[in-house]
N, CA, C and O of each residue as an XYZ file, in Angstrom:
316
protein
N      11.020    -12.517      2.463
C      10.189    -11.234      2.142
C       9.439    -12.154      0.819
O       9.926    -12.631     -0.206
N       8.492    -12.150      1.191
C       7.630    -12.884     -0.351
C       7.643    -12.163     -1.578
O       7.729    -10.949     -1.395
N       7.597    -12.444     -2.525
C       7.780    -11.678     -4.051
C       6.789    -10.902     -3.553
O       7.238    -10.183     -2.661
N       5.456    -10.715     -3.776
C       4.569    -10.170     -3.544
C       4.441     -8.880     -2.632
O       3.981     -7.774     -2.919
N       5.048     -9.403     -1.308
C       5.755     -8.316     -0.379
C       7.017     -7.588     -1.088
O       7.204     -6.545     -0.460
N       7.600     -7.662     -1.737
C       8.716     -7.516     -2.215
C       8.270     -6.248     -3.176
O       8.474     -5.034     -3.150
N       7.539     -7.179     -4.056
C       6.781     -6.105     -4.837
C       5.882     -5.135     -4.492
O       5.718     -4.221     -5.300
N       5.233     -5.133     -3.420
C       4.755     -4.210     -2.913
C       5.212     -3.078     -2.029
O       4.370     -2.261     -1.656
N       6.764     -2.926     -1.576
C       7.705     -2.424     -1.324
C       8.337     -1.553     -2.033
O       8.657     -0.491     -1.499
N       8.733     -1.869     -3.710
C       9.179     -1.646     -4.605
C       8.263     -0.744     -4.785
O       8.624      0.405     -5.040
N       7.053     -1.026     -4.704
C       5.717      0.112     -5.725
C       5.880      1.088     -4.312
O       5.810      2.285     -4.589
N       6.006      0.907     -3.411
C       5.517      1.751     -2.337
C       6.925      2.812     -2.807
O       6.670      3.941     -3.226
N       7.949      2.481     -2.729
C       9.185      3.507     -3.205
C       8.548      4.084     -4.200
O       7.990      5.175     -4.093
N       8.586      3.345     -5.320
C       8.385      4.695     -6.816
C       7.237      5.281     -6.673
O       6.933      6.236     -7.388
N       6.297      4.726     -5.579
C       5.261      6.293     -5.697
C       5.171      7.040     -4.347
O       4.236      7.442     -3.655
N       6.669      7.065     -4.240
C       7.252      8.679     -3.154
C       6.115      8.044     -1.479
O       5.883      8.575     -0.393
N       5.685      6.650     -2.140
C       4.814      6.355     -0.135
C       3.312      6.750     -0.224
O       2.495      6.902      0.684
N       3.150      6.900     -1.840
C       1.748      7.510     -1.772
C       0.962      6.437     -2.309
O       1.453      5.498     -2.936
N      -0.702      6.630     -1.972
C      -1.411      5.382     -2.607
C      -1.650      5.537     -4.051
O      -1.836      6.712     -4.368
N      -1.697      4.677     -5.031
C      -1.757      4.388     -5.935
C      -2.898      5.619     -6.387
O      -2.717      6.629     -7.067
N      -4.391      4.990     -5.583
C      -5.582      5.498     -6.075
C      -5.754      7.261     -5.206
O      -6.151      8.209     -5.884
N      -5.487      7.403     -4.076
C      -5.899      8.683     -3.326
C      -4.923      9.649     -3.171
O      -4.964     10.784     -2.695
N      -4.061      9.005     -3.649
C      -2.743      9.572     -3.105
C      -2.203     10.237     -2.112
O      -1.309     11.065     -2.293
N      -2.786      9.886     -0.741
C      -2.231     10.424      0.290
C      -1.385      9.725      0.847
O      -1.503      8.522      0.616
N      -0.316     10.113      1.700
C       1.110      9.090      2.495
C       0.305      7.896      3.127
O      -0.827      7.940      3.609
N       1.124      6.852      3.016
C       0.725      5.363      3.199
C       1.646      5.281      4.219
O       2.540      6.126      4.162
N       1.686      4.393      5.265
C       1.985      3.751      6.144
C       2.535      2.463      6.008
O       1.734      1.531      5.929
N       3.948      2.180      5.958
C       4.782      0.963      5.522
C       5.485      0.054      6.529
O       6.010     -1.051      6.402
N       5.271      1.165      7.942
C       5.908      0.552      9.230
C       4.909      0.574     10.374
O       3.768      0.125     10.273
N       5.461      1.179     11.568
C       4.454      0.880     12.589
C       3.758      1.936     12.914
O       4.292      3.011     13.184
N       2.336      1.713     12.923
C       0.971      2.369     12.593
C       1.429      4.079     13.429
O       1.549      5.253     13.080
N       1.589      3.060     14.972
C       1.861      4.041     16.082
C       2.545      5.561     15.344
O       1.924      6.571     15.011
N       3.926      5.299     15.251
C       4.608      6.141     14.832
C       4.077      6.883     13.548
O       4.370      8.078     13.517
N       3.408      6.436     12.567
C       2.986      7.075     11.754
C       1.720      7.900     12.056
O       1.471      8.879     11.351
N       0.947      7.566     13.022
C      -0.328      8.155     13.327
C       0.660      9.327     14.279
O       0.089     10.399     14.078
N       1.565      9.523     14.975
C       2.169     10.777     15.432
C       2.436     11.574     14.986
O       2.256     12.747     15.315
N       3.197     10.923     13.668
C       4.482     11.867     12.890
C       2.960     12.649     12.258
O       2.970     13.879     12.310
N       1.893     12.087     11.772
C       1.090     12.726     10.840
C       0.043     13.461     11.308
O      -0.837     13.911     10.574
N       0.109     13.688     13.122
C      -1.457     13.777     13.971
C      -2.258     13.464     13.842
O      -3.224     14.083     14.289
N      -2.428     12.164     13.071
C      -3.683     11.449     12.720
C      -4.043     10.293     13.824
O      -3.104     10.046     14.581
N      -5.071      9.650     14.013
C      -5.342      8.709     15.138
C      -4.805      7.387     14.849
O      -4.254      7.402     13.748
N      -4.747      6.065     15.508
C      -4.177      5.045     15.647
C      -5.052      4.503     14.372
O      -4.301      4.333     13.411
N      -6.187      4.234     14.127
C      -7.121      3.719     13.373
C      -7.379      4.400     12.244
O      -7.904      3.780     11.319
N      -6.990      6.136     12.049
C      -6.620      6.120     10.848
C      -5.289      5.703     10.178
O      -5.148      5.340      9.010
N      -4.343      5.822     11.127
C      -3.260      5.067     10.512
C      -3.308      4.091      9.602
O      -3.093      4.158      8.391
N      -3.734      2.781     10.558
C      -4.202      1.323     10.153
C      -5.050      1.488      9.024
O      -5.121      0.509      8.282
N      -5.711      2.499      8.719
C      -6.592      2.708      7.210
C      -5.481      3.224      6.123
O      -5.571      3.062      4.906
N      -4.732      3.685      6.612
C      -3.275      4.099      5.648
C      -2.805      2.527      5.445
O      -3.358      1.980      4.491
N      -2.310      2.097      5.841
C      -1.544      1.008      5.807
C      -0.923      0.699      4.319
O      -1.810      1.117      3.574
N      -0.203      0.351      3.757
C       0.309      0.279      2.347
C      -0.058     -1.301      2.640
O       0.096     -2.018      3.629
N      -0.719     -1.557      1.085
C      -0.812     -2.884      0.892
C      -0.498     -3.182     -0.247
O      -0.109     -2.174     -0.838
N      -0.456     -4.450     -1.128
C      -0.106     -4.733     -2.231
C      -1.626     -5.121     -3.611
O      -2.230     -6.193     -3.564
N      -1.867     -4.329     -4.384
C      -2.787     -3.872     -4.930
C      -2.792     -4.521     -6.576
O      -2.062     -3.989     -7.412
N      -3.534     -5.517     -6.895
C      -2.894     -5.883     -8.760
C      -3.951     -5.400     -9.337
O      -5.140     -5.325     -9.027
N      -3.246     -5.047    -10.334
C      -4.117     -3.798    -11.765
C      -4.805     -4.544    -12.166
O      -5.990     -4.225    -12.258
N      -4.355     -5.934    -12.603
C      -5.231     -7.185    -13.154
C      -5.639     -8.356    -11.890
O      -4.848     -9.233    -11.543
N      -6.453     -8.251    -11.539
C      -6.878     -9.465    -10.387
C      -6.159    -10.587    -10.878
O      -5.955    -10.885    -12.055
N      -5.648    -11.419     -9.423
C      -5.252    -12.607     -9.820
C      -6.645    -13.726    -10.852
O      -6.620    -14.394    -11.887
N      -7.600    -13.405     -9.891
C      -8.582    -14.080    -10.349
C      -8.618    -14.020    -11.726
O      -8.656    -15.123    -12.272
N      -8.617    -12.927    -12.542
C      -8.496    -12.717    -14.070
C      -7.036    -13.365    -14.464
O      -6.946    -13.528    -15.681
N      -6.213    -13.653    -13.942
C      -4.741    -14.271    -14.918
C      -3.707    -13.015    -14.147
O      -2.644    -12.823    -14.737
N      -3.869    -12.465    -13.325
C      -2.828    -10.939    -13.108
C      -1.699    -12.002    -12.455
O      -1.840    -13.087    -11.891
N      -0.760    -11.363    -12.717
C       0.556    -12.005    -11.928
C       1.006    -11.571    -10.704
O       0.394    -10.596    -10.268
N       1.709    -11.915    -10.163
C       2.526    -10.880     -8.569
C       3.721    -10.331     -9.020
O       4.796    -10.367     -8.422
N       3.471     -9.775    -10.200
C       4.628     -9.106    -10.897
C       4.871     -7.876    -10.832
O       3.826     -7.237    -10.953
N       6.061     -7.026    -10.652
C       6.032     -5.759    -10.705
C       5.229     -4.786    -11.182
O       4.933     -3.718    -10.646
N       4.867     -5.265    -12.320
C       4.503     -4.517    -13.788
C       2.875     -4.473    -13.287
O       2.135     -3.600    -13.742
N       2.357     -5.524    -12.276
C       1.132     -5.753    -11.974
C       0.729     -5.629    -10.323
O      -0.275     -5.959     -9.693
N       1.626     -5.182    -10.056
C       1.505     -4.300     -8.362
C       2.000     -2.866     -7.943
O       3.116     -2.376     -8.114
N       0.681     -2.218     -7.243
C       1.215     -0.819     -6.904
C       0.365     -1.150     -5.978
O      -0.564     -1.935     -5.793
N       1.235      0.080     -5.184
C       1.064     -0.044     -3.856
C      -0.446      0.923     -3.391
O      -0.684      2.003     -3.933
N      -1.230      0.402     -2.471
C      -2.603      1.081     -2.181
C      -2.798      1.052     -0.816
O      -2.290      0.176     -0.117
N      -3.649      2.139     -0.278
C      -3.593      2.160      1.084
C      -4.566      1.156      1.379
O      -5.134      0.786      0.352
N      -5.000      0.525      2.526
C      -5.858     -0.273      3.046
C      -7.007      0.063      2.644
O      -7.566     -0.864      2.057
N      -7.700      1.152      2.720
C      -9.001      1.859      2.689
C      -9.366      1.798      1.105
O     -10.494      1.479      0.731
N      -8.363      2.117      0.245
C      -8.729      1.615     -1.206
C      -8.890      0.764     -1.672
O      -9.682      0.527     -2.585
N      -7.720     -0.326     -0.825
C      -7.872     -1.400     -1.579
C      -8.861     -2.196     -1.213
O      -9.074     -3.154     -1.956
N      -9.439     -2.086     -0.397
C     -10.898     -2.620      0.471
C     -12.049     -2.170     -0.649
O     -12.963     -2.970     -0.849
N     -12.034     -1.137     -1.254
C     -13.033     -0.525     -1.365
C     -13.712     -1.492     -3.068
O     -14.784     -1.165     -3.577
């Protein structure tokens, strides 16, 4: 597991599996299982996939450190 993946997983756990921005539960495993568990479509489950979000962007000098990484759903991260 890469450093950024490891820090994303730690952030996911620290945030109780909820998106840093919208506070909605995120998918960290199989989207099909997540969709079935939450009664949502597979497309919605994929939008709720957990991603690593840099609080300070890498292009602005942000690092891949745990203090700069939060877990955000794919939808929020792409906005």
